[in-house]
C-alpha positions in Angstrom: 139.8 147.8 150.4 143.0 147.8 152.4 146.2 149.4 151.4 149.5 147.5 151.3 152.5 149.3 152.6 155.9 147.9 151.8 159.1 148.4 153.7 161.6 150.5 151.8 164.8 149.0 150.4 167.7 149.3 152.7 169.3 152.8 152.1 166.2 154.0 150.2 164.7 157.3 151.3 161.4 157.0 153.2 158.3 158.1 151.4 154.8 158.6 152.8 152.2 156.3 151.4 149.0 157.9 150.0 146.2 156.4 152.0 142.5 157.3 151.4 141.1 159.6 154.0 137.5 159.8 155.0 136.3 162.9 156.9 133.0 161.9 158.6 131.1 162.8 161.7 130.9 160.0 164.2 127.1 159.9 164.1 127.1 159.6 160.3 129.8 156.9 160.4 127.7 154.9 162.8 124.7 155.1 160.5 126.8 153.9 157.5 126.4 157.2 155.7 130.1 157.7 155.0 131.4 155.9 152.0 135.0 156.0 150.9 135.2 156.4 147.1 137.9 154.9 144.9 140.3 157.2 143.0 139.0 155.9 139.6 135.4 156.8 140.5 136.5 160.3 141.6 138.3 160.7 138.3 135.4 159.5 136.3 132.9 161.7 138.2 135.3 164.7 137.9 135.1 164.8 134.1 132.4 165.7 131.5 131.0 162.1 131.6 129.9 162.2 135.2 126.2 161.6 134.5 126.9 158.6 132.2 129.4 157.1 134.7 126.9 157.5 137.7 124.2 155.8 135.6 126.6 153.0 134.7 127.8 152.6 138.3 124.3 152.5 139.6 123.3 149.8 137.1 126.4 147.7 138.0 125.7 148.0 141.7 122.1 147.1 141.2 123.1 144.0 139.3 125.6 143.0 142.0 123.0 143.3 144.6 120.4 141.3 142.6 123.0 138.7 141.4 122.3 139.7 137.8 124.8 139.7 134.9 125.8 143.4 134.6 127.4 142.8 131.1 124.0 141.9 129.8 121.9 144.2 131.9 124.0 147.4 131.7 124.8 147.3 128.0 123.0 150.6 127.2 124.7 152.5 130.1 128.1 151.0 129.0 127.6 152.2 125.4 126.6 155.7 126.6 129.6 156.0 128.8 131.9 154.7 126.0 130.5 157.2 123.6 130.9 160.1 126.0 134.5 159.2 126.9 135.3 158.9 123.2 133.9 162.4 122.7 136.2 163.8 125.5 139.7 162.5 124.8 141.1 165.7 126.5 140.0 164.3 129.8 139.7 160.5 129.3 142.5 160.0 126.8 144.8 158.4 129.3 142.3 155.7 129.9 141.9 155.0 126.3 145.6 154.8 125.7 146.0 152.3 128.6 143.1 150.2 127.2 144.5 150.2 123.7 147.9 149.1 125.0 146.3 146.3 127.0 144.3 145.1 124.0 147.4 145.1 121.9 149.3 143.1 124.5 146.4 140.6 124.8 146.2 140.2 121.0 150.0 139.6 120.8 149.8 137.0 123.6 146.8 135.2 122.1 148.3 135.1 118.6 151.5 133.5 119.8 151.4 129.8 119.0 154.0 127.5 120.6 155.6 124.9 118.5 154.2 121.5 119.7 157.8 120.2 119.9 158.7 123.1 122.3 155.5 122.6 124.4 156.8 119.2 125.6 160.1 120.6 126.7 158.6 123.5 128.8 159.1 122.9 132.5 156.8 124.0 135.3 159.6 125.8 137.2 
């Protein structure tokens, strides 16, 4: 995944972008043994639910490689990971707060019903 670096606004102070760094010996890189890991994965593996996350991640990757439906195939791993993160809000609480906020926003949007008279007057601009 590539990073996007934007030019600063005129007059704004310059800031260094945080880009992922991979330290890898050239011979290991050529063999494909070096893998850059996403920040979310590092976060999940750094907490008390590491084992459950690794099992869930392996299932999802296996399904991706086999062309299978991970939602159906990885249900047990997903539930185990969810139970574990629920038991450790001291570490994973921020994720739960973000998920709850997103669910609330989705519910508010889906419950909004536009008046049919208004629907005809909405422009595509």
